[in-house]
C-alpha positions as CSV (number, residue, x, y, z in Angstrom):
1,X,36.3,-12.1,-71.2
2,X,35.5,-15.9,-71.7
3,X,34.1,-18.2,-69.1
4,X,32.9,-21.8,-69.1
5,X,33.7,-25.0,-71.1
6,X,37.3,-25.5,-72.1
7,X,37.9,-21.6,-72.9
8,X,40.4,-19.9,-70.9
9,X,39.1,-17.3,-68.5
10,X,40.8,-13.9,-68.9
11,X,43.1,-12.7,-66.3
12,X,41.5,-9.9,-64.3
13,X,42.7,-6.3,-65.1
14,X,41.9,-3.0,-63.4
15,X,38.9,-1.0,-65.0
16,X,37.4,-4.5,-66.2
17,X,33.3,-3.9,-66.1
18,X,30.6,-6.3,-65.2
19,X,26.8,-6.1,-65.2
20,X,26.3,-6.9,-61.5
21,X,27.9,-8.1,-58.2
22,X,26.9,-11.6,-59.0
23,X,28.8,-11.5,-62.1
24,X,31.9,-10.1,-60.4
25,X,31.9,-12.9,-58.1
26,X,31.1,-15.7,-60.7
27,X,33.9,-14.4,-62.9
28,X,36.6,-14.3,-60.1
29,X,35.5,-17.7,-58.9
30,X,35.8,-19.2,-62.3
31,X,39.2,-17.6,-62.7
32,X,40.3,-18.9,-59.4
33,X,39.2,-22.5,-60.2
34,X,41.1,-22.4,-63.2
35,X,44.4,-21.1,-61.7
36,X,43.9,-23.3,-58.8
37,X,43.1,-21.3,-55.5
38,X,40.1,-20.6,-53.4
39,X,38.2,-17.4,-53.1
40,X,36.5,-15.7,-50.1
41,X,34.6,-12.3,-49.7
42,X,36.3,-9.5,-47.6
43,X,35.7,-6.1,-47.0
44,X,31.9,-5.7,-47.8
45,X,30.6,-2.0,-47.6
46,X,27.0,-1.1,-48.0
47,X,24.7,2.0,-48.0
48,X,21.7,0.9,-46.2
49,X,20.9,-2.5,-47.7
50,X,22.9,-1.9,-50.9
51,X,26.4,-3.2,-51.4
52,X,28.6,-0.9,-53.4
53,X,32.2,-2.1,-52.6
54,X,33.6,-5.4,-52.1
55,X,37.0,-7.2,-52.0
56,X,37.4,-10.9,-53.2
57,X,40.7,-12.4,-51.9
58,X,42.4,-15.7,-52.1
59,X,41.5,-18.1,-49.3
60,X,44.9,-18.1,-47.8
61,X,44.6,-14.4,-47.1
62,X,45.1,-13.6,-43.4
63,X,48.0,-14.9,-40.9
64,X,48.1,-18.3,-39.7
65,X,47.0,-18.9,-36.1
66,X,49.2,-20.9,-33.8
67,X,48.1,-24.6,-33.9
68,X,49.7,-27.7,-32.8
69,X,48.5,-29.4,-36.1
70,X,46.8,-28.2,-39.3
71,X,43.2,-29.9,-38.4
72,X,40.1,-28.1,-36.8
73,X,38.5,-29.6,-33.8
74,X,36.4,-32.1,-36.0
75,X,39.9,-33.5,-37.4
76,X,39.1,-31.8,-40.9
77,X,42.2,-30.3,-42.5
78,X,42.1,-26.7,-42.6
79,X,43.4,-23.9,-45.4
80,X,46.9,-22.9,-44.2
81,X,47.0,-19.2,-44.2
82,X,50.0,-17.5,-45.8
83,X,49.0,-13.8,-45.8
84,X,48.6,-14.1,-49.4
85,X,47.5,-10.6,-50.9
86,X,46.0,-11.8,-54.2
87,X,42.8,-10.0,-54.8
88,X,40.3,-8.1,-56.6
89,X,38.4,-4.9,-55.3
90,X,35.1,-4.0,-57.2
91,X,33.0,-0.8,-56.9
92,X,29.5,0.0,-58.1
93,X,29.1,2.6,-60.7
94,X,26.4,5.2,-60.9
95,X,24.9,3.3,-63.9
96,X,24.5,0.3,-61.8
97,X,27.5,-1.6,-63.4
98,X,30.7,-2.8,-61.5
99,X,34.2,-2.1,-62.3
100,X,37.7,-3.7,-61.0
101,X,39.6,-0.7,-58.9
102,X,42.3,-2.9,-57.9
103,X,43.9,-6.2,-59.0
104,X,46.6,-8.1,-57.4
105,X,47.5,-11.3,-59.5
106,X,50.6,-12.8,-57.5
107,X,50.4,-15.4,-54.6
108,X,52.9,-16.0,-52.2
109,X,52.1,-20.0,-52.3
110,X,51.7,-22.7,-54.8
111,X,48.6,-23.1,-57.1
112,X,46.7,-26.3,-57.6
113,X,44.6,-26.3,-60.7
114,X,44.1,-30.0,-60.6
115,X,42.7,-30.0,-57.2
116,X,40.9,-26.6,-57.4
117,X,37.4,-28.4,-57.4
118,X,38.1,-29.5,-53.9
119,X,38.1,-26.2,-52.6
120,X,34.9,-25.1,-50.5
121,X,34.1,-22.1,-52.7
122,X,34.4,-24.2,-55.9
123,X,32.1,-27.2,-54.8
124,X,28.8,-27.3,-56.1
125,X,25.8,-29.8,-56.5
126,X,23.2,-28.4,-59.0
127,X,19.5,-29.1,-58.7
128,X,19.3,-31.8,-61.2
129,X,22.0,-33.8,-59.5
130,X,20.5,-33.3,-56.0
131,X,17.3,-34.5,-57.5
132,X,19.0,-37.8,-58.9
133,X,21.0,-38.2,-55.6
134,X,17.6,-38.1,-53.5
135,X,15.8,-40.4,-56.1
136,X,18.4,-43.1,-56.1
137,X,18.6,-42.9,-52.1
138,X,15.0,-43.4,-52.0
139,X,15.4,-46.5,-54.4
140,X,17.8,-48.1,-51.8
141,X,20.8,-47.5,-53.8
142,X,24.0,-47.1,-51.5
143,X,25.6,-43.7,-51.1
144,X,29.0,-44.9,-52.6
145,X,27.2,-46.7,-55.7
146,X,25.1,-43.4,-55.8
147,X,28.0,-41.1,-56.1
148,X,30.1,-43.5,-58.4
149,X,27.3,-43.5,-61.1
150,X,27.9,-39.6,-61.3
151,X,31.6,-40.4,-61.6
152,X,31.2,-42.9,-64.4
153,X,28.5,-40.5,-66.3
154,X,30.9,-37.4,-66.0
155,X,33.9,-39.1,-67.2
156,X,35.9,-39.3,-64.3
157,X,36.3,-37.9,-60.4
158,X,38.0,-34.8,-61.8
159,X,35.1,-33.7,-63.7
160,X,32.7,-33.5,-60.6
161,X,32.7,-30.2,-58.8
162,X,32.1,-32.2,-55.5
163,X,33.3,-35.3,-53.5
164,X,31.8,-38.3,-52.2
165,X,31.6,-36.7,-48.7
166,X,29.6,-33.7,-49.9
167,X,27.2,-36.1,-51.7
168,X,26.9,-38.1,-48.4
169,X,26.4,-34.9,-46.3
170,X,23.6,-33.7,-48.8
171,X,21.9,-37.1,-48.9
172,X,21.9,-37.2,-45.1
173,X,20.7,-33.6,-44.7
174,X,17.8,-34.6,-47.1
175,X,16.9,-37.5,-45.1
176,X,16.8,-35.5,-41.8
177,X,14.5,-32.9,-43.6
178,X,12.0,-35.4,-44.6
179,X,10.9,-35.5,-40.9
180,X,10.2,-31.8,-41.2
181,X,11.1,-28.9,-39.0
182,X,11.0,-30.1,-35.2
183,X,9.7,-33.6,-36.4
184,X,12.5,-35.4,-35.1
185,X,12.3,-34.0,-31.7
186,X,8.4,-34.3,-31.4
187,X,8.8,-37.8,-32.2
188,X,11.3,-38.4,-29.8
189,X,9.3,-36.5,-27.0
190,X,6.3,-38.7,-28.1
191,X,8.3,-42.0,-27.2
192,X,9.4,-40.7,-24.1
193,X,6.0,-39.9,-22.9
194,X,4.7,-43.6,-24.1
195,X,7.7,-45.0,-22.4
196,X,6.9,-43.2,-19.0
197,X,3.2,-44.4,-19.3
198,X,4.3,-48.0,-19.9
199,X,7.8,-49.4,-19.1
200,X,7.3,-52.2,-21.9
201,X,7.3,-49.5,-24.7
202,X,10.6,-50.0,-26.5
203,X,12.2,-47.4,-29.0
204,X,15.3,-47.1,-30.7
205,X,16.7,-44.0,-32.6
206,X,19.5,-44.3,-35.0
207,X,21.6,-41.0,-35.3
208,X,24.2,-40.3,-38.0
209,X,27.8,-38.8,-37.2
210,X,26.2,-35.3,-37.0
211,X,23.8,-36.3,-34.6
212,X,20.9,-36.1,-36.6
213,X,18.0,-38.6,-36.8
214,X,18.4,-41.4,-39.5
215,X,16.1,-44.3,-38.6
216,X,13.6,-45.0,-35.8
217,X,12.0,-48.3,-34.4
218,X,9.3,-48.8,-31.7
219,X,7.4,-51.6,-30.2
220,X,4.7,-51.5,-27.6
221,X,4.3,-54.1,-24.6
222,X,1.3,-55.6,-26.4
223,X,3.4,-56.2,-29.7
224,X,6.4,-57.7,-27.7
225,X,3.8,-59.9,-25.6
226,X,2.2,-61.1,-28.8
227,X,5.4,-62.0,-30.5
228,X,6.0,-64.6,-27.7
229,X,2.8,-66.5,-28.9
230,X,2.4,-65.7,-32.6
231,X,6.1,-65.1,-33.8
232,X,6.6,-68.4,-35.7
233,X,6.0,-66.5,-38.9
234,X,6.1,-62.9,-39.8
235,X,5.8,-60.6,-42.7
236,X,7.9,-57.3,-43.5
237,X,7.1,-54.9,-46.1
238,X,7.9,-51.1,-46.8
239,X,5.0,-50.5,-49.2
240,X,2.1,-50.4,-47.1
241,X,1.6,-46.6,-47.1
242,X,3.4,-43.3,-48.1
243,X,3.6,-41.2,-45.0
244,X,3.7,-37.4,-44.6
245,X,7.6,-37.5,-44.0
246,X,8.1,-39.2,-47.3
247,X,10.0,-42.0,-45.1
248,X,9.5,-45.7,-45.9
249,X,7.1,-47.1,-43.1
250,X,8.3,-50.7,-42.1
251,X,5.9,-52.6,-40.2
252,X,6.6,-56.3,-38.7
253,X,3.4,-58.1,-38.9
254,X,2.2,-61.7,-37.7
255,X,-1.1,-63.4,-37.7
256,X,-2.9,-64.5,-34.5
257,X,-5.1,-67.7,-33.7
258,X,-8.1,-65.7,-35.1
259,X,-6.4,-65.2,-38.4
260,X,-6.1,-61.4,-37.6
261,X,-3.1,-59.5,-38.5
262,X,-1.1,-58.2,-35.4
263,X,1.6,-55.5,-35.3
264,X,4.8,-56.8,-34.0
265,X,7.1,-53.5,-34.2
266,X,7.5,-50.8,-36.9
267,X,10.1,-48.5,-38.1
268,X,10.3,-45.3,-40.2
269,X,13.6,-45.6,-42.2
270,X,15.7,-43.1,-44.2
271,X,16.7,-45.5,-46.9
272,X,15.9,-49.0,-48.3
273,X,19.3,-50.3,-48.7
274,X,21.2,-53.2,-46.8
275,X,22.9,-51.4,-44.2
276,X,19.6,-49.6,-43.0
277,X,17.6,-53.1,-43.1
278,X,20.3,-54.8,-41.3
279,X,20.2,-52.1,-38.4
280,X,16.3,-52.5,-38.4
281,X,16.2,-56.1,-38.2
282,X,19.0,-56.3,-35.6
283,X,17.2,-53.7,-33.5
284,X,13.9,-55.6,-33.9
285,X,15.3,-58.9,-33.0
286,X,17.2,-57.4,-29.8
287,X,13.7,-56.0,-28.8
288,X,12.3,-59.7,-29.0
289,X,15.1,-60.9,-26.8
290,X,17.1,-62.4,-29.4
291,X,14.2,-64.9,-30.4
292,X,14.3,-65.5,-34.4
293,X,11.1,-66.3,-36.2
294,X,10.7,-69.6,-38.0
295,X,10.0,-67.7,-41.3
296,X,10.0,-64.4,-42.6
297,X,8.1,-63.2,-45.6
298,X,9.1,-60.1,-47.7
299,X,9.2,-58.9,-51.3
300,X,11.9,-59.7,-53.7
301,X,14.3,-56.6,-52.7
302,X,17.8,-57.6,-52.7
303,X,18.7,-55.4,-50.1
304,X,16.1,-57.1,-47.7
305,X,17.4,-60.5,-48.7
306,X,21.2,-59.5,-47.9
307,X,20.1,-58.0,-44.6
308,X,18.2,-61.2,-43.5
309,X,21.3,-63.4,-44.4
310,X,23.3,-61.1,-42.1
311,X,21.1,-61.0,-39.3
312,X,19.0,-64.0,-38.9
313,X,20.0,-67.6,-38.4
314,X,19.8,-70.2,-40.8
315,X,16.9,-71.7,-39.2
316,X,14.9,-68.7,-40.0
317,X,13.5,-69.6,-43.7
318,X,13.0,-66.7,-45.9
319,X,10.0,-66.6,-48.4
320,X,8.8,-64.2,-51.0
321,X,5.4,-62.7,-50.8
322,X,2.8,-64.3,-52.9
323,X,1.2,-61.0,-53.6
324,X,4.2,-59.5,-55.1
325,X,4.8,-62.7,-57.1
326,X,1.4,-62.7,-58.6
327,X,1.4,-58.9,-59.4
328,X,4.4,-59.5,-61.7
329,X,2.4,-61.9,-64.1
330,X,1.4,-59.2,-66.3
331,X,4.9,-57.8,-66.6
332,X,6.3,-61.1,-67.2
333,X,3.6,-63.0,-69.5
334,X,1.4,-59.8,-70.6
335,X,2.7,-60.1,-74.0
336,X,1.9,-64.1,-74.4
337,X,-0.8,-65.1,-76.5
338,X,-1.9,-67.6,-73.8
339,X,-1.7,-65.1,-70.9
340,X,-5.1,-65.7,-69.6
341,X,-4.6,-69.3,-69.4
342,X,-1.3,-69.1,-67.7
343,X,-2.8,-66.6,-65.3
344,X,-5.5,-69.1,-64.5
345,X,-3.5,-72.1,-64.1
346,X,-0.9,-70.4,-62.0
347,X,-3.6,-69.1,-59.8
348,X,-5.1,-72.5,-59.3
349,X,-1.8,-73.7,-58.4
350,X,-0.8,-71.3,-55.7
351,X,-4.2,-70.8,-54.3
352,X,-5.9,-74.1,-54.4
353,X,-3.1,-76.4,-53.4
354,X,-2.2,-77.3,-49.7
355,X,0.7,-79.5,-50.2
356,X,3.6,-79.9,-52.6
357,X,2.1,-83.0,-54.2
358,X,-0.9,-81.1,-54.9
359,X,0.8,-78.2,-56.3
360,X,2.6,-80.6,-58.7
361,X,-0.5,-82.7,-59.7
362,X,-2.5,-79.3,-60.5
363,X,0.6,-77.7,-62.2
């Protein structure tokens, strides 16, 4: 029997033999995907912990239950049962191999080879794709663009064994797992204790559609009070540290009258995209009673720039962080023959000038 690639999978016949139970299941799933139907396991028999008999049936096996519509409680379309008898039965031999004892080919419903990849049993995201989805998500690439890059690479939607919803569910699950087992609840409990001790403590938890923690923001009473006096210019950055949860730590920082950095609120975010930054900026602004700063300093991330334009009024000036600009000098001018001179001149301009006129004169 031939399996994989563009080669046709052989139709099942009684007495076909296989090396293992996994081989039986893998073969029938590939055959089902080729012909356009789903597969479920039925009638598994064991001796102790060892399986010695199994029935693999069409997913439309069984009788349809009475429903007012064909959706489940979450509004997701269900597979309509037609009491289809298509199946294979396999038994374990003494030598450890498996053979088919019964085969029923005929279905009592239409088949859909072109849509077979959408059946639950045929959906699969392999490890390399999972790793890429997670890496792109951490880089702030939106889920739809993350998925579409895979579509383009594979040559079309029909060549992917999963859909955008499956990719989105995996990414959201991966984000949740970054908090670790019980981490989300522990964080929530901690915030509740802090708020009980101090009514000025403010926190907001962003949940996804499946009620899983996605983003978190908090600010204590001291931070909120300090913003009233020192909130004219703030800095926002997500590169201060790598935390144990592998989630970007996003602090809002200001400077007091002693020239000291002060924390004006912070967040843990699941992704660095425009949607997430928009949620965080809106949450922070609401926490500060809607009082926008005169200026906000960030790195040159496009997602931050987009979110700032959405959330903050035009009176808030957006400026790029000087440290990030200077850090790019080797990247932009490193190969230039006069790199050292350029670096020295530019450093003098940005560090030794206090006004626009001084900057132009030194430059």
